N, C-alpha and C positions, 0 to 999 in steps of 0.2 A: 320822682317825688314819692315820699313815703305815704302809704295808704293808712288810713285810720281804721282799725278793726273794732268790731262791736261784739260783746257777748250777747247773743240773741236769746230772748226769753219770749214766753207766750204773749206777754203784754205788748211786745213790739209789733205783733201781728194784728192787734185789735184795731179796728177802724170804724168810722161812722157807718160806712156802707161796704158790704162785700160785693164784689163784682165778678162776673164770669168772663173770662177772656173770649174774644170773638173767634169764631172758627168759620172756615169756608165750607159751604155745603158741597157734597160730592155726588156724582151720579150714583144711581142705585146700584149699578154693577160694581162700584168701587167702595161703597159704604160697608163698614164692618157691621155684622149682625149683632145686635145687643142681646144679652142673655142675663140671667140672674147674677153672673159673676161681674157684670158691668156696673152693678149698683154703686152709685157715688161718682162715676166717671161721666163726663159730658163730652159731646162732640163726636167726631168721626175720624177714621184713619184712612190713609190713601190706599192701602192694600193690606188685606188680612195676612198675607204672607210675611209682612214686616214683623209680625208678632211671633213667628215660629222660633226665632232664636234672638229674643229681644235683648238679653244681656242687661244693659243699663237704659232705663227709660228717662228721658229728659223733656218733660212737657214745658210749654211756655210759662215763664214766670208771671203770675198775675200781679195786679196793683190794687191798692185800696181805692184809687180814683184816677181815672185817665186824665192827666193834666199835661199841658205843654211844658217842655223843658228847653234849655239852651242847647241840648245835644242835637247833632245832626240825626234826623230820623224822627224827631218830634216828641210824641207823647210818651208818658211812662208805660202805657199799654204796648206801644210799638217797641220800646226799648226792652220790655220784658220778654218779648218773643226773640229779639235780636241777641239778648244776653244768653238765652238758652241755645240759640243757634251757635254762638261762639263756643260755649261749653261743649256742645255736641261735636263740633268740628275739631276742637282740640283733642278730645278723647278718641275720636275716630281715627285721626291721622297719625297717632303714635304707634299703632300696631298691636296694642295689648288688649283692647276692648272692642266690643261690638255694640255701640250705642245706637239708639233710635232717637231722633231729635223731634223738636216741636212741630215740624211740618208734617209729621206722620203720626201724631199722637192726639188724643182727646185733650181739650183744654181742662184746666182745673180752676176752682175758685180759691180765693185767698184763704178761707178757713182750712182748706185741705193741705196747705203748705206745712202746717205744724201738726195736722191730723190726717195723714194720707188714707185714701180708700184702699187699704191693702188687699182686700178680697178682690176688688176689680183688677188690680195689677197682677195678683197671683193667677187669676183666670186668663190673663194674657201672657203668661210665662215670663214676666219681668223678674229678674233676679235682684237688681239694685234699682233704686229710684233717686233721681236728683231733682229736687224741687226748690223753688225760691220765690222771691218777690222783688219788685222794684217800687220804691216809695219816694215821692217828692217831699223834701224837707222845706221848712219855712225859709231857710237861708239860701235857697236856690240849689243846694246840693242834693244828691240822691243817696238813699240808703238801699243797698242791695243785700238781700239775705240769701243764703245758700245752705241747703240741708241735704244730707246723704242718708238714705235708709236702706236697710236690708229687708227686702220684701218678704222673703220666706219666714224670717223671724219676727217680722212686724216691729222692728226696733230701729231707733235712730243710731247711726254710727258716728256722725260728726255734723257740726254746724259752724258757720262763720258769717259775719256781717261786715260790710265795708261801706264807709262813707266817702263818696267821691264827687268831684265836680262832674257836671253832666257830660263834658267832652272826654272824660276819662272812664266812661262806663265800660269800655272794653277791658280795662285793667281789672275791674271787679269780676268780669266774666272769666278772665284768665286765672285770677286768684281762686275762683270757685272750682275751675277745672283742676288747678293745682291741688286743692284740698282733696278732691275726689281721687285724683291720680295717686297721691301720697298715701291716702288711707287704704286704698285697695291694692296697691302694688308694694307698699312698704319702702318705696324709693323716694329720693328727693325730687321736688317738682322742677319744672322748667318752662311752663307756658308763659308766665308773666316775666318775660325777658325781651331783650332787644337784639337786633342783628345789624351789624355794620357790613357794608359791601361796596364794591366799586360799580357805579352806574355808567354804562358804556353807550355811546351814541356815535354816529358817523360811519364812514366807510372803513373797511378793514385796515387800510394803510394810513388812515388819519383818525384814529379813534379818540374821542373826547371822553376822559375818564374822571368822574367826580366821586367824592366820598358821599355816601348816603346812609341813612339808618331807617329802620322800620321795626314793627313788632315781630314777634316770633312767627306769626302767621302771615306776615306780609302786609298787614294794615298799617295805617298811620305813617306813611312814607314821607320822608323829607330829605332834601339835598343839604349837605353841610358845606361843600366847596362849590365854587362857581364854574369850575372846569377850565379856567385860564391856565392852571398848572395841572399836570397829570398827577393823579393820586393813585396809590397802589397799596396793597397788603395791609389793611387796617386791622387792629386788634384792640379789644376793650381792656381797660385796666382791671385788676382783680376786684376793685371796689365799685366798678361800673362808672365812676365819675369822669373818666377820660378815655380817649382813643389815641393810640399811637399809629402813625401811618407814614408812608414814604411819599415824598412829593418831588417831582422833577420840574424845575423851572429853567427854561432855556438849556436843557441838557444837564443841569447841575442838580445832583440828588441832595435832598435834605430830609431829615427825620423830624417830624413835628409831633407834639402832644396837644390834642384838642380837648379843651375843657367843656363837657357837655352842659354843665350848669350855667357857665358864664358866656359861652360861645367864643371865648378867647383861645388862642393857641400860642405855644412857645416853641422855639427852635431848640432841639436837643443837640444836633450835630449836623454839619454840612461838609461836603467834600467835592473835589473834582473827579474823584474815582467812582466807578460804578458801585452802587450800594443797594443792598437787598434786604427784605424780610425782617423788619423790626418786630421784636417780640418782648413781652413783659416777663419779669421774674414773678413768682407767686406772691412775694411780699410787696410788689409794686415799687421797688427801689431801683431796679436795674432794667436796662433795655439791651437785649441781644440783637445783633445785626451782622450782616456779612458785607465785606468790602473787598474789591479786587484792586490789587496794586501790582503793576508790572506783569499782568497776566496770571497772577496767583491770587485766589480768593480764599479768605480766611474769616473765621467768626470772631467777633469782638463783643465786649461788654462795656457799657457806659452807664454812668449814673443818670437818672431821670432829670437831674439838674444840669447835665452836660459835663464838661471837663475832659480829662484825658482818657481815651478808651484803653481797655486792656485786651490784648490779643490772646485768644484761647486756643487757637489751632495754628499749626505751622508746618503743613505738609504740602508737597508739590501738588498742584492741580486745584480742584474745586471743593471747598468746604462751605456749604450753604445751609441756611435755615437755622434752626436752633429752637427747640421747644423744651421748656423745663418740665421735669416731673412735678407732680403736685406738691411734694414736700421740698422742692427746690434743690435737692441734692444732686440731681443728674440732668443732663441735657442730651436730647436726641437730635441728630442732624444728618444731612446727606453729604456724601463725599465720593469723588471718583478716583481716589488714590489707588484703588485696586484695579482700575481700568474702565469701570463703568459706574454709574450712579448707584450707590448702595446706602443702607442705613447704618449709622454708627451711634454709639452711646459713649458719653464721657462724664466724668465728675464735673460738678459746677465750676471748678477752678481750671478745667481743661485737662486734667490728668486722667490716666487710665482710659485712653481712647481705644475702642474695640468695635469691630464690625459685628452686626447681629443678623443681617439679611443674607441668606444663602439658598433662596428658593427659586432662582432662575429669573431672567429678565432684569430690568432696572427698577430702582425704587427711589422715589423723590418725595419732597414736601412732607416729612413725617411730623405728626402732631400727637403729643402725649394726652391720653384720656384724663379728665379730671378725677377719675377713680384711681388712676395709676396702674390699672391692670392691663391696658392695651395701648397700642400705638397705631393710629390710622395713617395711611400714606397713599401716594399715587404709584400704582404698579404699571410699568411700561413694558409691554411686549407685543408689538404690533399696534394695539389700541391702548388707551389709558383707562385704567379701572381703579376704583377705590377699594382698598383692602385694609385689613387689620391684622396685627400680630401681637404677640406678647412682648414685654420688654426684653426678653432673652432671645427673641426671634423665632419662637415656636408657634404652632397652631395658626399659621397664616391661612386666611380665607378671604374670598372676594365678596364685597357687598354690592357691587354694581357690575354691569357688563354692557357698556355702551361704547361708542367710538372714542370719545374724549371726555373723561371725567377726571377732575384733578383738584388739588388744594383742599383737602378735608380739614374741617374743624368740628369740635364737639359741642353738643348741647351741655348746659351746666351740670346735668346729672350723669352724663356719659352714656346715655342710651341711644342717642340719635347722632348721626354724622351728617354734616352739611358740606356741600362741595359745589363747584360750578361745572356745568356741562356745555360743551361747544358742539353745535350741530355741524355735521359733515356738509360741505358745499358752501353754505352761505356764511359760516363763521359766527352765527348768532350765539350768544352765551346766555345762560340762565342759572339761577340759584336753585339747587335741589337739596332734598333731605332724604335720608334712608335710615331705617332702624337697623339694629344689630343683627336681625335675622336676614337682612338683605331682601326681604319680600315686600316691604312697604316703602315705596318711593312716592314722593310728591314734589311738584314744582311750585315754588312760591311765585305769586303774581307780583311782578315789578313793572313800573311804567315804562322802563327801557331795559336793554340787556343788562345782565349782572354777572360779576365775577368776584373773586377774592373774598368770599363771605367770612365773617367772623361772628361767633355767637357770644353775646355778653352774659354775665351772671344774672341770677334771678334778682329782680328789683325788690327793694325793701318795702 
């Protein structure tokens, strides 16, 4: 659902009563000592060491009046703190920033949102400041304001406002984090996006696999399929409106497209032959997939409306996968035609097929970055690791070093790689993310085991 944006002005912040957000009193040993530089700041912090390299300060978002809402979590006051927490976690987990969140910062009052106490924040070594508010509207919706300030210059860098239903407050928080991320990094945002994955339950030899979706941080989880048929390898359409996935019913593979808005799905193609890895073309008109016939697996292209598939490869052995370059001109795939799994690139019509991986070990599940500058893949040499290389096969480097990490996909802006990790021994799987430095990993919280993740585009 499209968010309504507001141009924020000073008048939007005016209210009959200005309130100060609640804070929890701390033991004397933990309380920050106030000084002249603290003028205008209220509350206390958990530990003064938090201020030594503050980076971005994100205090709780105040409200004009604490009123009950239809959102889980209750009042606008509670939502103000939770919105700030989501912004903090988004910025913390991407590896570029060192934010400090509302649970370690003084509270601010509503008047300070548009008129920050810069001297107080400078005295605490804050470089940037993210402030905002949550306001209940007469129609039951919420207005969430978000401001970014340069503390050293004492100036505003950006502001946005969002009108959302109470149950969509997290989207406003993600949009706020996106604004901050884009303004400070100069890169495209990705927090307000969705992830599709396969939810797994049951013993290793009888796994129940359902299609599920969630927010980019693992919140708002819901199952799409009921698990009566095995679901595999989902991928979002370029416009986010649909998900293509593979379904096995009584051993027969079928490729379906699920419409997120209507909840309906349509059959693209079915076969009695083993079928793998459906993928969208960048224009949303075609689906790539692999199919094995008489022991030989090749890559095919078919219209999203079904019809007769076109065979793109025709070599002995295994040609699997297929991920388009962002401009749709090329396809990266894996093949064992040289004796072991390696990465190949071809033109979109199947011509000019050439191997690009010559760095030892095997290479599988390649996925082109939305930027077009890198290809992520699974490197197999004893263990399974996530790695990246250029489209020509140069500058290969590892992003993870675990026992079994596989099936990478990209964040919408191409800065984060998502994959699933299998634990040694018990076979439990989970959805993980790592940034391009390889230093910042995190596991998404899912209610059950997860595999085959796919990151969708940023929501409108």
